[in-house]
N, C-alpha and C positions, 0 to 999 in steps of 0.2 A: 412471453412477456414483452410488452411494447416498451421500447427504450428510446430515449431522446436526449440529445445533448442539451446542456444548459444555455439555451439561446433565447432571445426575446421574440424571435420569429423564425419561421421556416425559410431557409434560403432555397429557392427553386432553381433547378437547372433548366427545365423547359416545360412548357405547357402547350398542349396541342389540341385543337378541335378536329376530331376525325371526320365527323359528318353526321347527317341525320340517320336515325335507325327506326323506321316506323314499326318494326316488330317488337321493340323493347319499350316498356313503360318505366320511366325513371322517377325523378324526384318530384312527384306530384304533391301539391299541398292538400291538406285534409279538408273535408267538407265542414263548413262552420258549425252545423248542429252537433258534430261529433266532438267538439272541443269541450273539455271538462276541466274545472279548476283543480289545482294541486293544493292539498291541505297542509298547513304549517302550524306553528305553535299557537297562534291566535289569528284566525282568518285564513283566507285562501288566495291564491294567485292564479291567473289564467295561463301562465307559462313558466317553465323552469329556468329560463335564461332570457336576457334582454341586452341589447346594445344601445349605444347613444341614440336618442331620439325615438326609440321604439315605444309604442303605447303598451303600458302594463296595467292590467285591470285587477284590482283588489276587491274581494267580496267576503261576505260573512260565511261562517260554517256553523253547523248545528252544535258543535262541541263548545266553542268559546265565543263566537260572535254571531248569534242567531239572527239579530236584527240588521246585520250589515252596516251600511253607512247612510242613515237617514239624513234628511235635510239637504242643504246646498253644498256644492263642492268647496266654496270659500269658507266653510266652517271647519276645515281641517288643515293641519300642518303635517308634512311628511319629512322623513329623514332616511337617507340611504347610507349604510356603512359598508365600506370595502375592507374586507378582513384578510390580511396576509396569511398565507399558509404557515409561515414560520413565525416564531415569537417576535412580533413587531407591532407598533401602534397602528391602529386603523385610521382610515380617512373617512370623515363623515360629511356628506353634502345635505344641508338642510334646505327643504323646499317649502316656501310659505307664500301665501297671497299678499302678505304685507311687504313693505319696503325693507330691505335688509339693513338700511341705515337707521331705521327707527330705534329709539332707545330701548323699548321693551324687547324688541327682537335681539338686540345686542346683549341684553341681559340673559336671555334664554340661551344664546350661543355660549356665553361665558359659563353658565351652569352646565351646559353640555360638555365643554372642555374639562370641567372639574370632575366629571364621571369617567373620563377616559385616561388611559396611561399617558405618562409624560411623552411628549413628542408627537402625539396625535394631531391631525389636522382637522379643523372644522371650518367649512366654507358655507356661504349662504347664497341661495338663488331665489329671486322673486318670480313666482309663477304667474303666467299670463292666463287670464280667465275668459277672454273674448275671442271667439272664432274669427277668422280661420287659423289663427296662430295660437290657439289655446294650449296650455301645458297641463291643465287640470280640468276635469269635467265629470259630470254624472251621466252615465248612459241612460237613455230614456227607458223607463219601465223597469229598471233594475236598481236595487239598493246597493250599488257598488260604486267604486271610485276608480277613475282612470287618470293616469299621469304619464308624462313623457319621461323615460329614463334619462338621467342627467348625462351630459357630455363632460368628461373630466380631462379633456385634451390639455387644458392649461395647467393641470397639476402634474403632468408627466412630460419630461423632455422639453422639446421646443414647441411653441404654439403652432397649431395647424400641421403637426407631423402625423396626426391620426393615431398617436399612441395614447391610450387611455388606461385608467385603472381597470383591471380585470380580475376574474377569479371569484372566490366565495364572497357573497354579499348578503346583507340583511336590510329589510325594509320595515320601517316603523311608521305608525299613524297615531296622532293624538288630536284632541280637540284644539282648535285654533287658540293660541295664547297659552296652552298648557305647557308644563315642563316637558322638554324633549326626552325621549327614552333612550338616550345615548348609551347608558350603561347596559340596558337590555340588548341593544343592537350589538355592542362590542362582545357580549357573551354568546352571540349567535342565537339569541332568543331563548336560551335555557331559562332565563328569568325574564318574564314579560311584565314586570311591575311597571305601572304607569303608562302602558301602551294599549290603545284600543286594538290595534292589529300589529302583529310582529311576524314577519316572514323571513325564514332562514332555512333551517333543515326542513325537508319535505317528508310528509308522512303518508302512509297508506290510507286509502279510502275505506269506508265501511266500518270504521271503528274510531273511538275517541282516544284509544291508546296511542302512544308514540311509537308506532310500528314504522320502521324506515320504509320509504317508498322503494318499490322494486326496481326502478330504473334510474331515478335521479336522487342523489343524496341531499342536494340542497340547491337553493337559488344561486345562479352564477351570472356575473357581469361579463358580457362579451365585448370584444373590440369592434370597431366599425367593420362592416362586411368587406371582404376582399373582392374587388372587381375582377372577375375572371377574364373579361375581355382586355383589361389593361395589363394582365399578367401573362396571358397566353402568347405564344410566339408564332404559331403556324395554324392556319394560313394567315399570313401577314396582310395587313391593310395595304392597298385597297382591294386586293383579291379576296380577302377574308376579313373577319371581325377583329383579329388579334392586333394589338398595338404594343405589346410588351416586348421585353428583351430578356435573354437568358440571364439568370442570376437575380431575378426579382425576389421580393420578400412577401411572405404571407403572414398576416397577423393571426394570433390564436389566443385562447384562454385555457387555463388549467383549473378544473373544478376541484371541489373538496376531496374527491376520491382519486385524484391524479389522472383523470381522463383528459384528453386533448379535445377542445371544442374549436372548430374552425368555421366561422360564418362566411358564406360565399354568395355574392350577387352574380347570378347567371344571366341577367337580362340582356347583356350585350352580345350573347352568343346564341340566344334562343331562336328556334326556327318555328314558324307557324304556317300551316296549310289550311286555307279556308277558315281562318281565325281559331283553329285548333292547334295547340302546341304539339310539336313532334319531338320526341326525345332525340337529343343530340349526343353522340358518343364523344367522350373527352379522355385525355390522357395527360398525366402530370408526373414529373420526376424531380428528385432532389438528391443531392450528395451529402445531406446532413449527417454528421457523425452520430452514432448511437450514444457515445460518451465523449466528452471533450478530451481531445488529445489521445484518443484510442482509435485505432484503425477499425473500420467497419461502419457501414451506414445503418440508418434506422431500418428495422424489420418488423413486420406485423405477422404474428404466428399463424393467423387464420382468418377466414372471412367473418367469423363471429366477433372479431375485435374491431370491425368497421361497421358503423351505423350512420344513417342519415335521418334528420328530423325536420319537421315543418317549423315555422317560426313559433308555433304554440307548443312545441315539444312532442308532437305526435310522430311515431315511428313511420318511416317511409320505406317502400320496397324498391329502391333503385338498383341499378347495376353499379356496384361500388366494391371494387376488389383490388388486391395487390397483383401486379404483374411481375413475373420473373424474367429478367433479361440476361440470358447466359452470355451474350456477346459483350455485355458491360463488365463482366468479370466480378459481379457481386458488389460493385462500388456505387451503384445507382439504385435508389428506391423508387419504384414506379407504382402509380395508382391508375386504374382504368375504371370508367364509369359513364353514367348518362345523366342528363338533366333536361327537364321540360317545365320547371317552375322557376320563377324569377329569384327566389331566395330560399336557401336551406342552410342548416347547420350540420356539418359533418363531425362525427365523433370517432376518435381512435381510443378504444377502451384499454384501460390499464390491465384488466383481467377479464376472463370470460367464464361463464357458467357451464359446467359439464353435468350430465345426468346419465345414470345407468339404472336400468330396471333391477329390482332386487334379485332376479334370477341370474343376473350377471352376464347376459349375452347380448343385450340390446341397449343402444343409446336412446335417451328419452329427454323430453322437456317437461312432461307432466304425467300424472298417474295414468290418464286415459290412453297414453301411447304405449303402455306396457301390457303384457298378456294378463288375462284375468287372474286375480289373486296376487299380483305383484304390484309394488309401488316404485315410484321414481325417486331415487336418492340423488340430490343435486349438490354440487360442491364447486368451489372456486379453483380455477386452474390458471397456470401461467403460460402454457403453450397451446398449440393447436391440437385439436383432436384428430387422430388418424383412424378413420373408419372405413370399412368395406361394406357397402349396403347399409343395413341397419345394425351392423355389429358395433359394439362399443370398443373404445380404445383399450390398450393392453393393461393399464394399471388396475390393481385389484379394487374391489368395491370398497369405498371409504368406510371406516369403522366409526362408531359413535363419537370417538375422540377427535375425529377429523371434521374440519369445517364442511358442513353440508346443510341442505335445506330440505325438509320434508313437509308434507301437508300439515302435520301436527305442529311443527315449529312455526308455521305461519300464523297460528292462533295465539301465540304467546309472545311477549315482548322479547326483543333480542337482549342477550346479556351485555352489560356495559363493557366488558373486556373483549378484545378482539381475539379471533382464533386464526390459526395458520391454515394455509392451503393444504392440499393433499400431501402426505409425507413423501410419496413417491416423486413429487415435484420439488420438494424443499431444497434438494441439492442444486438444481438448476436455478432456483430463486436466489440462493445465496451467491451463486456465481455471477449473477447479473444485476446486483444492486448498484444503484447510482442515481443521480439527480435527474429530474425531468426538465423539459424546456421551461424557461422563465416566461411568464406572460408579459404583456407589454407595459406593466407598471414598473418594470426594471428592478424589481426587488428580488433578491435571491430566494428561490423556493425549492424545497425538497419534499414536496407533497408526494412524490413518487419515488420511493427508495426500493427499487427492485420488486420482489414479490412478497414483501413482509406481511405482517398480520393484517387481517381485514375482518369486518363483521360478516356474518352469514347473510346471504342475499337470495331473494327469490326472483324468479322470472315468470311472467305470465305469457304463455306462448300458444299460438294456434297450432294445429297439427302440421308437422313437417316444417314449421317456421324456425328460423335460427335467430336467436337474440343474444345480445351481450349482457354485461352486468355493470353496475356502478358501485363498486366497492372500493 
């Protein structure tokens, strides 16, 4: 189980650039044609997360919005709701081509406030429509809508401190001048009344049923990317690219499933040879407490709890793992990895998926990895798998009463109530409950309380690949 103290950011001890590694391929971005949208309650989105200023593209889907967004971009109003993980009023940013001071716009803002709980904030931003500084546009040849994700720096802390609203978010679209779907957004798009498009929880492709997405539970607002060159300490400038000092802070977000999302800008430390990026080895460490006031730093149970994604949410195969430093006496949490892309999003998973063939002797990620006649039973786990070769970990095969995922269960909707992880792990889970780090909106969050209940989750894996889960 990944544990983290309730902080607004990760306090770093030291970040080091080790050097180029031509034999290792790291955080490469995906090829554009491979990018596919993520389906939600009404419409689809081209990425599962976005930070301030990022372009977000909304499109139609065959289930609820087959025609997409016809007409010009200035025919639409948008709203983005930032939804706290704990019971608290949301914050809504309304994006419109009209002047926010206009009387009609003010009336729609007032109606929006009336649909939200007491204490909710509603602010308005006027969208620019003229390049090169446009905030809203229609991509050529597609019935989709692109907008810049809003910067909420002025709503959190001090102005220009780069602390923004982060975490679960919902995006709504209506015809320009129509009533804003603030109630639908506050509900996480469980009710899409009045919205042309409503993006929050993400669903699996290939069906119109509300099957949870296998990797991302919902759309997440990210903080501004962390500049690695400004955080790393060795080699120091002018001999190297690093300009940071020990004790720097890294911004992060916590998604609806309790996973940590850390956006990183690597451009200041990238190495190129003949215009081809060469992976650079990197190392970071922190003395962050696993729980506030309790001795012991953050620990990641295994490599499957660590993942890296492109800006569009596509899984990347970098070198990204935890390092054990025996000399530090267990008081320092270290990560080691590589990068050759300018921007990626690192994820520390709350839980990981385990799989065992029905014969009971082989670890697996899908049925085709099992011997003929056997199936792969997958379940959620709190700790790292201990395997020798292709042997499965020691716990017994999960029974039908245990949270698990089979090929049959992928074809039917998940039950509304959550299920617990493997009974053999439950004792460890209860012993490690506690809050997770607060994202940079400075609101107390308890999205991650140990290894408690979670919905069944599936993973889609290639042979021998290792993936995490988003439960």
